[in-house]
N, C-alpha and C positions, 0 to 999 in steps of 0.2 A: 820959437816960431809962433807967430800970431795968425789966428784963423779969422777970416771974414765970416760973416753969417753965411752958412751953407745950407742950401735946401737939399736934404737927403731924399732921394727918390724911393718910392715903395720898393721893397726887395733889395735895398742897397746892402752891400757887404762893406763893413767898416773896419779900418785898422784900429789898433788899441788907442792911438792918439785921437782918431775921429770919434771913437766910442766915448772916450773921456769928455770930449767937447760936447757930444750929443747929450750925455748924462750930466754935464756940468760938474764933473769931479776931476781930480788929479788922475793922470794916467796910471800911477801906482795903485790907486784905489780900484780901478778897473781890473788890473792884473790880480790884485788880492781877491776881489769878488769872484773872479773866474777860478782862481786857485781854491777857493772855499766852496765852489760849486753853486754860487748864487746866480751867475749868468753863464750861459753856455757859449763856447767859442770853438772855433775850428783851428787846428794847428796846421800851418803850411810851411813848406820849404825846409831846408836842413837846419835852420836856426829855430824852427818851431814857432814862427811868428803867429800871433793870434789874429783871427778874423771873426767879426761879430755880425750877425744878421740884425738888421734894423728892427724887424718884427719882434725878435726875441728881447731886444732892449726895451721896446715899447711895452711888452708884456711884463718885464721886470719892473718898470716904472709904475705900472698899475698894481702889481701884486706884491711889491716889496714890503718887508717889515719896516717899522719906523727906525730910522738911524739916529741914535742919540749918543753924543760924545764918543764917536767911533766904536760904539758897541751895538751889536744887533739885538734888538728887543722885539719879541713876538708881538703882533698886534693885540691890544687889549691887556697887555701885561705891564705892570709898573715896576 
């Protein structure tokens, strides 16, 4: 599925796919980050689909540690 540029409104609730598009990462990365507790999400429905608040994704972008070769490295650490 190809996404066109989408303007997310303040307070938007995003699916996993939309969150991946917003963060410019693969959908499995978004799921993994949620499973590791790096980004909060809400589970809905019987399948437990994830929903992400745009504000929390923005906060993650500002506060995230540096991602290097798929490993999380704390800021200031080599």
